[in-house]
N, CA, C and O atoms as a Tinker XYZ file with bonds, in Angstrom:
   412  protein
     1  N     -5.426000    3.901000  -12.648000    73     2
     2  CA    -4.519000    3.873000  -11.504000    64     1     3
     3  C     -3.145000    4.102000  -12.062000    63     2     4     5
     4  O     -2.765000    3.502000  -13.068000    81     3
     5  N     -2.365000    5.003000  -11.387000    73     3     6
     6  CA    -1.009000    5.234000  -11.627000    64     5     7
     7  C     -0.282000    5.046000  -10.284000    63     6     8     9
     8  O     -0.788000    5.390000   -9.216000    81     7
     9  N      0.913000    4.489000  -10.395000    73     7    10
    10  CA     1.698000    4.216000   -9.215000    64     9    11
    11  C      3.169000    4.632000   -9.444000    63    10    12    13
    12  O      3.823000    4.162000  -10.374000    81    11
    13  N      3.652000    5.502000   -8.592000    73    11    14
    14  CA     5.050000    5.844000   -8.693000    64    13    15
    15  C      5.741000    5.131000   -7.498000    63    14    16    17
    16  O      5.319000    5.264000   -6.349000    81    15
    17  N      6.798000    4.383000   -7.806000    73    15    18
    18  CA     7.423000    3.540000   -6.725000    64    17    19
    19  C      8.921000    4.151000   -6.678000    63    18    20    21
    20  O      9.559000    4.435000   -7.691000    81    19
    21  N      9.385000    4.310000   -5.358000    73    19    22
    22  CA    10.762000    4.677000   -5.186000    64    21    23
    23  C     11.387000    3.782000   -4.188000    63    22    24    25
    24  O     10.826000    3.593000   -3.108000    81    23
    25  N     12.495000    3.228000   -4.476000    73    23    26
    26  CA    13.234000    2.347000   -3.676000    64    25    27
    27  C     14.442000    3.054000   -3.110000    63    26    28    29
    28  O     15.155000    3.684000   -3.891000    81    27
    29  N     14.731000    3.010000   -1.852000    73    27    30
    30  CA    15.846000    3.588000   -1.110000    64    29    31
    31  C     16.294000    2.714000   -0.035000    63    30    32    33
    32  O     15.639000    2.721000    1.007000    81    31
    33  N     17.353000    1.935000   -0.141000    73    31    34
    34  CA    17.861000    1.144000    0.836000    64    33    35
    35  C     16.853000    0.061000    1.186000    63    34    36    37
    36  O     16.456000   -0.690000    0.295000    81    35
    37  N     16.430000   -0.056000    2.398000    73    35    38
    38  CA    15.473000   -1.031000    2.776000    64    37    39
    39  C     14.013000   -0.620000    2.751000    63    38    40    41
    40  O     13.107000   -1.295000    3.241000    81    39
    41  N     13.859000    0.587000    2.115000    73    39    42
    42  CA    12.477000    1.119000    2.068000    64    41    43
    43  C     11.901000    1.252000    0.638000    63    42    44    45
    44  O     12.609000    1.611000   -0.302000    81    43
    45  N     10.607000    0.953000    0.511000    73    43    46
    46  CA    10.005000    1.157000   -0.674000    64    45    47
    47  C      8.778000    2.073000   -0.519000    63    46    48    49
    48  O      7.916000    1.830000    0.325000    81    47
    49  N      8.719000    3.044000   -1.280000    73    47    50
    50  CA     7.573000    3.983000   -1.219000    64    49    51
    51  C      6.788000    3.936000   -2.544000    63    50    52    53
    52  O      7.325000    4.024000   -3.648000    81    51
    53  N      5.433000    3.785000   -2.329000    73    51    54
    54  CA     4.421000    3.654000   -3.441000    64    53    55
    55  C      3.556000    4.738000   -3.316000    63    54    56    57
    56  O      2.889000    4.840000   -2.287000    81    55
    57  N      3.454000    5.660000   -4.311000    73    55    58
    58  CA     2.520000    6.697000   -4.347000    64    57    59
    59  C      1.468000    6.307000   -5.403000    63    58    60    61
    60  O      1.764000    6.222000   -6.595000    81    59
    61  N      0.191000    6.064000   -4.914000    73    59    62
    62  CA    -0.845000    5.495000   -5.672000    64    61    63
    63  C     -1.810000    6.655000   -5.963000    63    62    64    65
    64  O     -2.182000    7.370000   -5.033000    81    63
    65  N     -2.247000    6.875000   -7.278000    73    63    66
    66  CA    -3.120000    7.848000   -7.781000    64    65    67
    67  C     -4.196000    7.267000   -8.510000    63    66    68    69
    68  O     -4.025000    6.244000   -9.173000    81    67
    69  N     -5.383000    7.895000   -8.426000    73    67    70
    70  CA    -6.584000    7.429000   -9.276000    64    69    71
    71  C     -7.453000    6.423000   -8.503000    63    70    72    73
    72  O     -7.743000    6.616000   -7.322000    81    71
    73  N     -7.828000    5.436000   -9.134000    73    71    74
    74  CA    -8.700000    4.445000   -8.557000    64    73    75
    75  C     -7.991000    3.073000   -8.411000    63    74    76    77
    76  O     -7.445000    2.538000   -9.376000    81    75
    77  N     -8.016000    2.530000   -7.191000    73    75    78
    78  CA    -7.455000    1.207000   -6.947000    64    77    79
    79  C     -8.679000    0.247000   -6.745000    63    78    80    81
    80  O     -9.233000    0.165000   -5.649000    81    79
    81  N     -9.071000   -0.454000   -7.806000    73    79    82
    82  CA   -10.311000   -1.275000   -7.657000    64    81    83
    83  C     -9.983000   -2.513000   -8.532000    63    82    84    85
    84  O     -8.868000   -2.739000   -9.002000    81    83
    85  N    -11.048000   -3.264000   -8.691000    73    83    86
    86  CA   -10.887000   -4.645000   -9.282000    64    85    87
    87  C    -10.213000   -4.534000  -10.703000    63    86    88    89
    88  O     -9.608000   -5.516000  -11.132000    81    87
    89  N    -10.288000   -3.440000  -11.412000    73    87    90
    90  CA    -9.828000   -3.236000  -12.692000    64    89    91
    91  C     -8.266000   -3.021000  -12.560000    63    90    92    93
    92  O     -7.505000   -3.462000  -13.421000    81    91
    93  N     -7.835000   -2.357000  -11.498000    73    91    94
    94  CA    -6.453000   -2.016000  -11.519000    64    93    95
    95  C     -5.589000   -2.760000  -10.495000    63    94    96    97
    96  O     -4.370000   -2.595000  -10.459000    81    95
    97  N     -6.257000   -3.603000   -9.645000    73    95    98
    98  CA    -5.567000   -4.319000   -8.493000    64    97    99
    99  C     -4.447000   -5.157000   -9.104000    63    98   100   101
   100  O     -3.328000   -5.050000   -8.603000    81    99
   101  N     -4.629000   -5.942000  -10.088000    73    99   102
   102  CA    -3.616000   -6.894000  -10.665000    64   101   103
   103  C     -2.391000   -6.041000  -11.034000    63   102   104   105
   104  O     -1.260000   -6.429000  -10.743000    81   103
   105  N     -2.599000   -4.946000  -11.638000    73   103   106
   106  CA    -1.442000   -4.092000  -12.069000    64   105   107
   107  C     -0.766000   -3.680000  -10.867000    63   106   108   109
   108  O      0.457000   -3.811000  -10.835000    81   107
   109  N     -1.392000   -3.187000   -9.841000    73   107   110
   110  CA    -0.789000   -2.740000   -8.624000    64   109   111
   111  C      0.078000   -3.796000   -7.943000    63   110   112   113
   112  O      1.229000   -3.573000   -7.567000    81   111
   113  N     -0.578000   -4.999000   -7.808000    73   111   114
   114  CA     0.109000   -6.200000   -7.228000    64   113   115
   115  C      1.328000   -6.504000   -7.984000    63   114   116   117
   116  O      2.380000   -6.731000   -7.386000    81   115
   117  N      1.245000   -6.524000   -9.341000    73   115   118
   118  CA     2.394000   -6.897000  -10.266000    64   117   119
   119  C      3.555000   -5.938000  -10.040000    63   118   120   121
   120  O      4.712000   -6.336000   -9.908000    81   119
   121  N      3.201000   -4.673000  -10.001000    73   119   122
   122  CA     4.276000   -3.585000   -9.879000    64   121   123
   123  C      4.871000   -3.717000   -8.512000    63   122   124   125
   124  O      6.097000   -3.641000   -8.439000    81   123
   125  N      4.193000   -3.900000   -7.445000    73   123   126
   126  CA     4.788000   -3.924000   -6.069000    64   125   127
   127  C      5.528000   -5.284000   -5.884000    63   126   128   129
   128  O      6.622000   -5.291000   -5.320000    81   127
   129  N      4.970000   -6.417000   -6.335000    73   127   130
   130  CA     5.608000   -7.641000   -6.141000    64   129   131
   131  C      6.865000   -7.794000   -6.856000    63   130   132   133
   132  O      7.775000   -8.484000   -6.397000    81   131
   133  N      6.954000   -7.128000   -8.047000    73   131   134
   134  CA     8.284000   -7.155000   -8.772000    64   133   135
   135  C      9.441000   -6.639000   -7.967000    63   134   136   137
   136  O     10.558000   -7.150000   -8.047000    81   135
   137  N      9.156000   -5.605000   -7.180000    73   135   138
   138  CA    10.216000   -4.995000   -6.352000    64   137   139
   139  C     10.257000   -5.625000   -4.990000    63   138   140   141
   140  O     11.294000   -5.534000   -4.331000    81   139
   141  N      9.206000   -6.258000   -4.516000    73   139   142
   142  CA     9.260000   -6.872000   -3.129000    64   141   143
   143  C     10.124000   -8.161000   -3.250000    63   142   144   145
   144  O     10.444000   -8.724000   -2.203000    81   143
   145  N     10.499000   -8.640000   -4.367000    73   143   146
   146  CA    11.304000   -9.808000   -4.435000    64   145   147
   147  C     12.658000   -9.636000   -3.728000    63   146   148   149
   148  O     13.314000  -10.582000   -3.291000    81   147
   149  N     13.014000   -8.355000   -3.655000    73   147   150
   150  CA    14.228000   -7.953000   -2.946000    64   149   151
   151  C     14.118000   -8.089000   -1.514000    63   150   152   153
   152  O     13.484000   -7.255000   -0.869000    81   151
   153  N     14.718000   -9.132000   -0.933000    73   151   154
   154  CA    14.452000   -9.467000    0.521000    64   153   155
   155  C     14.978000   -8.383000    1.419000    63   154   156   157
   156  O     14.646000   -8.363000    2.604000    81   155
   157  N     15.774000   -7.491000    0.914000    73   155   158
   158  CA    16.118000   -6.402000    1.890000    64   157   159
   159  C     15.133000   -5.364000    2.187000    63   158   160   161
   160  O     15.295000   -4.582000    3.124000    81   159
   161  N     14.152000   -5.337000    1.440000    73   159   162
   162  CA    12.996000   -4.356000    1.646000    64   161   163
   163  C     12.318000   -4.805000    2.972000    63   162   164   165
   164  O     11.814000   -5.923000    3.076000    81   163
   165  N     12.322000   -3.945000    3.925000    73   163   166
   166  CA    11.799000   -4.177000    5.246000    64   165   167
   167  C     10.624000   -3.174000    5.608000    63   166   168   169
   168  O      9.890000   -3.357000    6.579000    81   167
   169  N     10.519000   -2.167000    4.797000    73   167   170
   170  CA     9.551000   -1.086000    5.116000    64   169   171
   171  C      8.787000   -0.691000    3.750000    63   170   172   173
   172  O      9.390000   -0.437000    2.707000    81   171
   173  N      7.614000   -0.676000    3.864000    73   171   174
   174  CA     6.704000   -0.357000    2.668000    64   173   175
   175  C      5.920000    0.885000    3.104000    63   174   176   177
   176  O      5.170000    0.821000    4.079000    81   175
   177  N      6.078000    2.008000    2.404000    73   175   178
   178  CA     5.269000    3.249000    2.765000    64   177   179
   179  C      4.417000    3.356000    1.594000    63   178   180   181
   180  O      4.849000    3.278000    0.444000    81   179
   181  N      3.110000    3.550000    1.929000    73   179   182
   182  CA     2.061000    3.577000    0.768000    64   181   183
   183  C      1.376000    5.082000    1.012000    63   182   184   185
   184  O      0.747000    5.391000    2.024000    81   183
   185  N      1.615000    5.885000   -0.049000    73   183   186
   186  CA     1.150000    7.277000    0.012000    64   185   187
   187  C     -0.165000    7.258000   -0.802000    63   186   188   189
   188  O     -0.162000    6.962000   -1.997000    81   187
   189  N     -1.292000    7.584000   -0.121000    73   187   190
   190  CA    -2.539000    7.585000   -0.844000    64   189   191
   191  C     -3.098000    8.976000   -1.181000    63   190   192   193
   192  O     -4.266000    9.104000   -1.547000    81   191
   193  N     -2.292000    9.978000   -1.061000    73   191   194
   194  CA    -2.690000   11.372000   -1.315000    64   193   195
   195  C     -3.422000   11.518000   -2.659000    63   194   196   197
   196  O     -4.366000   12.304000   -2.727000    81   195
   197  N     -3.059000   10.839000   -3.683000    73   195   198
   198  CA    -3.694000   10.958000   -4.929000    64   197   199
   199  C     -4.737000    9.865000   -5.257000    63   198   200   201
   200  O     -5.178000    9.808000   -6.405000    81   199
   201  N     -5.126000    9.054000   -4.378000    73   199   202
   202  CA    -6.079000    7.955000   -4.490000    64   201   203
   203  C     -7.490000    8.615000   -4.385000    63   202   204   205
   204  O     -7.786000    9.301000   -3.406000    81   203
   205  N     -8.318000    8.399000   -5.378000    73   203   206
   206  CA    -9.630000    8.960000   -5.280000    64   205   207
   207  C    -10.793000    7.910000   -4.977000    63   206   208   209
   208  O    -11.886000    8.281000   -4.548000    81   207
   209  N    -10.476000    6.542000   -5.235000    73   207   210
   210  CA   -11.373000    5.475000   -4.889000    64   209   211
   211  C    -10.637000    4.257000   -4.662000    63   210   212   213
   212  O     -9.575000    4.014000   -5.234000    81   211
   213  N    -11.230000    3.437000   -3.777000    73   211   214
   214  CA   -10.634000    2.151000   -3.438000    64   213   215
   215  C    -11.836000    1.214000   -2.983000    63   214   216   217
   216  O    -12.689000    1.575000   -2.171000    81   215
   217  N    -11.804000   -0.059000   -3.614000    73   215   218
   218  CA   -12.821000   -0.986000   -3.217000    64   217   219
   219  C    -12.028000   -2.070000   -2.464000    63   218   220   221
   220  O    -10.874000   -1.874000   -2.083000    81   219
   221  N    -12.719000   -3.262000   -2.258000    73   219   222
   222  CA   -12.100000   -4.306000   -1.549000    64   221   223
   223  C    -10.962000   -4.943000   -2.246000    63   222   224   225
   224  O    -10.176000   -5.625000   -1.589000    81   223
   225  N    -10.803000   -4.779000   -3.539000    73   223   226
   226  CA    -9.655000   -5.259000   -4.305000    64   225   227
   227  C     -8.423000   -4.499000   -3.800000    63   226   228   229
   228  O     -7.341000   -5.047000   -3.588000    81   227
   229  N     -8.682000   -3.140000   -3.618000    73   227   230
   230  CA    -7.501000   -2.415000   -3.129000    64   229   231
   231  C     -7.096000   -2.742000   -1.725000    63   230   232   233
   232  O     -5.923000   -2.623000   -1.370000    81   231
   233  N     -8.038000   -3.148000   -0.924000    73   231   234
   234  CA    -7.718000   -3.603000    0.449000    64   233   235
   235  C     -6.849000   -4.913000    0.336000    63   234   236   237
   236  O     -5.925000   -5.160000    1.111000    81   235
   237  N     -7.228000   -5.719000   -0.692000    73   235   238
   238  CA    -6.477000   -6.921000   -0.840000    64   237   239
   239  C     -5.039000   -6.718000   -1.279000    63   238   240   241
   240  O     -4.169000   -7.502000   -0.899000    81   239
   241  N     -4.765000   -5.689000   -2.069000    73   239   242
   242  CA    -3.508000   -5.260000   -2.514000    64   241   243
   243  C     -2.704000   -4.926000   -1.258000    63   242   244   245
   244  O     -1.589000   -5.417000   -1.085000    81   243
   245  N     -3.261000   -4.101000   -0.393000    73   243   246
   246  CA    -2.433000   -3.675000    0.837000    64   245   247
   247  C     -2.226000   -4.815000    1.716000    63   246   248   249
   248  O     -1.110000   -5.045000    2.184000    81   247
   249  N     -3.301000   -5.586000    1.982000    73   247   250
   250  CA    -3.105000   -6.850000    2.881000    64   249   251
   251  C     -2.065000   -7.854000    2.425000    63   250   252   253
   252  O     -1.260000   -8.392000    3.185000    81   251
   253  N     -2.153000   -8.072000    1.049000    73   251   254
   254  CA    -1.144000   -9.075000    0.486000    64   253   255
   255  C      0.266000   -8.562000    0.697000    63   254   256   257
   256  O      1.116000   -9.331000    1.145000    81   255
   257  N      0.579000   -7.243000    0.386000    73   255   258
   258  CA     1.948000   -6.698000    0.617000    64   257   259
   259  C      2.291000   -6.640000    1.996000    63   258   260   261
   260  O      3.462000   -6.815000    2.330000    81   259
   261  N      1.311000   -6.392000    2.919000    73   259   262
   262  CA     1.600000   -6.393000    4.340000    64   261   263
   263  C      2.108000   -7.793000    4.761000    63   262   264   265
   264  O      3.069000   -7.897000    5.523000    81   263
   265  N      1.463000   -8.859000    4.266000    73   263   266
   266  CA     1.927000  -10.245000    4.647000    64   265   267
   267  C      3.383000  -10.399000    4.201000    63   266   268   269
   268  O      4.195000  -10.944000    4.949000    81   267
   269  N      3.714000   -9.950000    3.044000    73   267   270
   270  CA     5.100000  -10.147000    2.585000    64   269   271
   271  C      6.032000   -9.370000    3.478000    63   270   272   273
   272  O      7.025000   -9.935000    3.937000    81   271
   273  N      5.777000   -8.128000    3.748000    73   271   274
   274  CA     6.738000   -7.371000    4.596000    64   273   275
   275  C      6.677000   -7.851000    6.084000    63   274   276   277
   276  O      7.731000   -7.966000    6.711000    81   275
   277  N      5.548000   -8.118000    6.629000    73   275   278
   278  CA     5.515000   -8.689000    8.030000    64   277   279
   279  C      6.237000  -10.001000    8.198000    63   278   280   281
   280  O      6.886000  -10.267000    9.210000    81   279
   281  N      6.097000  -10.822000    7.154000    73   279   282
   282  CA     6.902000  -12.043000    7.166000    64   281   283
   283  C      8.369000  -11.863000    7.203000    63   282   284   285
   284  O      9.089000  -12.807000    7.532000    81   283
   285  N      8.864000  -10.690000    6.881000    73   283   286
   286  CA    10.273000  -10.417000    6.962000    64   285   287
   287  C     10.665000   -9.731000    8.243000    63   286   288   289
   288  O     11.838000   -9.466000    8.503000    81   287
   289  N      9.612000   -9.437000    9.067000    73   287   290
   290  CA     9.826000   -8.666000   10.220000    64   289   291
   291  C      9.785000   -7.184000    9.993000    63   290   292   293
   292  O     10.302000   -6.443000   10.829000    81   291
   293  N      9.226000   -6.716000    8.961000    73   291   294
   294  CA     9.266000   -5.381000    8.566000    64   293   295
   295  C      7.908000   -4.697000    8.968000    63   294   296   297
   296  O      7.127000   -5.201000    9.775000    81   295
   297  N      7.708000   -3.522000    8.338000    73   295   298
   298  CA     6.446000   -2.714000    8.657000    64   297   299
   299  C      5.949000   -2.034000    7.471000    63   298   300   301
   300  O      6.695000   -1.690000    6.554000    81   299
   301  N      4.623000   -1.828000    7.484000    73   299   302
   302  CA     3.894000   -1.046000    6.401000    64   301   303
   303  C      3.392000    0.219000    7.055000    63   302   304   305
   304  O      2.839000    0.168000    8.153000    81   303
   305  N      3.567000    1.332000    6.417000    73   303   306
   306  CA     3.042000    2.649000    6.875000    64   305   307
   307  C      2.080000    3.120000    5.650000    63   306   308   309
   308  O      2.385000    2.953000    4.469000    81   307
   309  N      1.008000    3.665000    6.047000    73   307   310
   310  CA    -0.001000    4.310000    5.140000    64   309   311
   311  C     -0.379000    5.661000    5.560000    63   310   312   313
   312  O     -0.680000    5.912000    6.727000    81   311
   313  N     -0.366000    6.589000    4.563000    73   311   314
   314  CA    -0.744000    7.874000    4.870000    64   313   315
   315  C     -1.404000    8.613000    3.666000    63   314   316   317
   316  O     -1.313000    8.160000    2.525000    81   315
   317  N     -2.042000    9.715000    3.943000    73   315   318
   318  CA    -2.542000   10.553000    2.919000    64   317   319
   319  C     -3.920000   10.241000    2.472000    63   318   320   321
   320  O     -4.410000   10.956000    1.599000    81   319
   321  N     -4.602000    9.258000    2.968000    73   319   322
   322  CA    -5.915000    8.920000    2.518000    64   321   323
   323  C     -6.852000    9.971000    2.781000    63   322   324   325
   324  O     -6.788000   10.627000    3.820000    81   323
   325  N     -7.815000   10.189000    1.803000    73   323   326
   326  CA    -8.835000   11.107000    1.907000    64   325   327
   327  C     -9.874000   10.494000    3.002000    63   326   328   329
   328  O     -9.720000    9.379000    3.500000    81   327
   329  N    -10.843000   11.283000    3.279000    73   327   330
   330  CA   -11.781000   10.946000    4.406000    64   329   331
   331  C    -12.471000    9.556000    4.158000    63   330   332   333
   332  O    -12.515000    8.686000    5.027000    81   331
   333  N    -13.027000    9.414000    2.850000    73   331   334
   334  CA   -13.732000    8.256000    2.487000    64   333   335
   335  C    -12.842000    6.975000    2.605000    63   334   336   337
   336  O    -13.213000    5.941000    3.161000    81   335
   337  N    -11.548000    7.176000    1.981000    73   335   338
   338  CA   -10.711000    5.981000    1.934000    64   337   339
   339  C    -10.138000    5.617000    3.323000    63   338   340   341
   340  O     -9.886000    4.458000    3.649000    81   339
   341  N     -9.943000    6.737000    4.146000    73   339   342
   342  CA    -9.489000    6.491000    5.439000    64   341   343
   343  C    -10.482000    5.701000    6.287000    63   342   344   345
   344  O    -10.119000    4.860000    7.110000    81   343
   345  N    -11.779000    6.024000    6.038000    73   343   346
   346  CA   -12.899000    5.374000    6.736000    64   345   347
   347  C    -12.902000    3.818000    6.334000    63   346   348   349
   348  O    -13.099000    2.942000    7.176000    81   347
   349  N    -12.682000    3.564000    5.049000    73   347   350
   350  CA   -12.578000    2.178000    4.611000    64   349   351
   351  C    -11.465000    1.538000    5.354000    63   350   352   353
   352  O    -11.689000    0.504000    5.983000    81   351
   353  N    -10.311000    2.058000    5.334000    73   351   354
   354  CA    -9.165000    1.406000    5.941000    64   353   355
   355  C     -9.392000    1.149000    7.490000    63   354   356   357
   356  O     -9.025000    0.100000    8.020000    81   355
   357  N     -9.987000    2.121000    8.146000    73   355   358
   358  CA   -10.324000    1.847000    9.537000    64   357   359
   359  C    -11.265000    0.750000    9.829000    63   358   360   361
   360  O    -11.066000   -0.084000   10.712000    81   359
   361  N    -12.428000    0.782000    8.961000    73   359   362
   362  CA   -13.405000   -0.248000    9.112000    64   361   363
   363  C    -12.852000   -1.610000    8.816000    63   362   364   365
   364  O    -13.231000   -2.586000    9.464000    81   363
   365  N    -11.941000   -1.706000    7.830000    73   363   366
   366  CA   -11.336000   -2.976000    7.526000    64   365   367
   367  C    -10.313000   -3.442000    8.521000    63   366   368   369
   368  O     -9.851000   -4.580000    8.432000    81   367
   369  N     -9.934000   -2.601000    9.477000    73   367   370
   370  CA    -8.954000   -2.922000   10.486000    64   369   371
   371  C     -7.492000   -2.764000    9.901000    63   370   372   373
   372  O     -6.557000   -3.278000   10.515000    81   371
   373  N     -7.292000   -2.121000    8.824000    73   371   374
   374  CA    -5.894000   -1.981000    8.251000    64   373   375
   375  C     -4.930000   -1.338000    9.199000    63   374   376   377
   376  O     -3.762000   -1.722000    9.244000    81   375
   377  N     -5.408000   -0.311000   10.004000    73   375   378
   378  CA    -4.548000    0.370000   10.929000    64   377   379
   379  C     -4.174000   -0.447000   12.139000    63   378   380   381
   380  O     -3.346000   -0.043000   12.955000    81   379
   381  N     -4.786000   -1.584000   12.242000    73   379   382
   382  CA    -4.270000   -2.485000   13.345000    64   381   383
   383  C     -3.082000   -3.292000   12.954000    63   382   384   385
   384  O     -2.410000   -3.920000   13.772000    81   383
   385  N     -2.827000   -3.252000   11.567000    73   383   386
   386  CA    -1.736000   -4.054000   11.015000    64   385   387
   387  C     -0.646000   -3.077000   10.550000    63   386   388   389
   388  O      0.534000   -3.248000   10.855000    81   387
   389  N     -1.072000   -2.054000    9.807000    73   387   390
   390  CA    -0.155000   -0.998000    9.268000    64   389   391
   391  C     -0.200000    0.208000   10.097000    63   390   392   393
   392  O     -1.230000    0.575000   10.662000    81   391
   393  N      0.925000    0.827000   10.169000    73   391   394
   394  CA     1.007000    2.150000   10.936000    64   393   395
   395  C      0.453000    3.269000   10.052000    63   394   396   397
   396  O      0.616000    3.284000    8.832000    81   395
   397  N     -0.224000    4.226000   10.751000    73   395   398
   398  CA    -0.597000    5.439000    9.978000    64   397   399
   399  C      0.469000    6.434000   10.082000    63   398   400   401
   400  O      1.033000    6.660000   11.152000    81   399
   401  N      0.779000    7.082000    8.897000    73   399   402
   402  CA     1.801000    8.106000    8.953000    64   401   403
   403  C      1.286000    9.360000    8.452000    63   402   404   405
   404  O      0.427000    9.376000    7.571000    81   403
   405  N      1.787000   10.470000    8.993000    73   403   406
   406  CA     1.335000   11.781000    8.611000    64   405   407
   407  C      2.125000   12.249000    7.434000    63   406   408   409
   408  O      3.353000   12.260000    7.511000    81   407
   409  N      1.508000   12.640000    6.342000    73   407   410
   410  CA     2.303000   13.153000    5.124000    64   409   411
   411  C      1.577000   14.349000    4.602000    63   410   412
   412  O      2.009000   14.954000    3.620000    81   411
């Protein structure tokens, strides 16, 4: 798993590539959480165009960061998922919490 993170004002954009699974979830959490300590961050955009696989640990990464952002009154946007990952996100109800964005 590789993640590129860009911060701009109150927005954090994470571009995740490769596999987000039980082997890489801790790394993803640590990278995001290190930047989410900034209370000014109110929007998290998650770009999944480069993600090839995600399991329940990946869902946990997304849900945990959603809780942080939502607790601040912010929002999470997710886009770029391939068909298989999009199906997982829909089945897990992620799009009832996070907004779908076209990218």
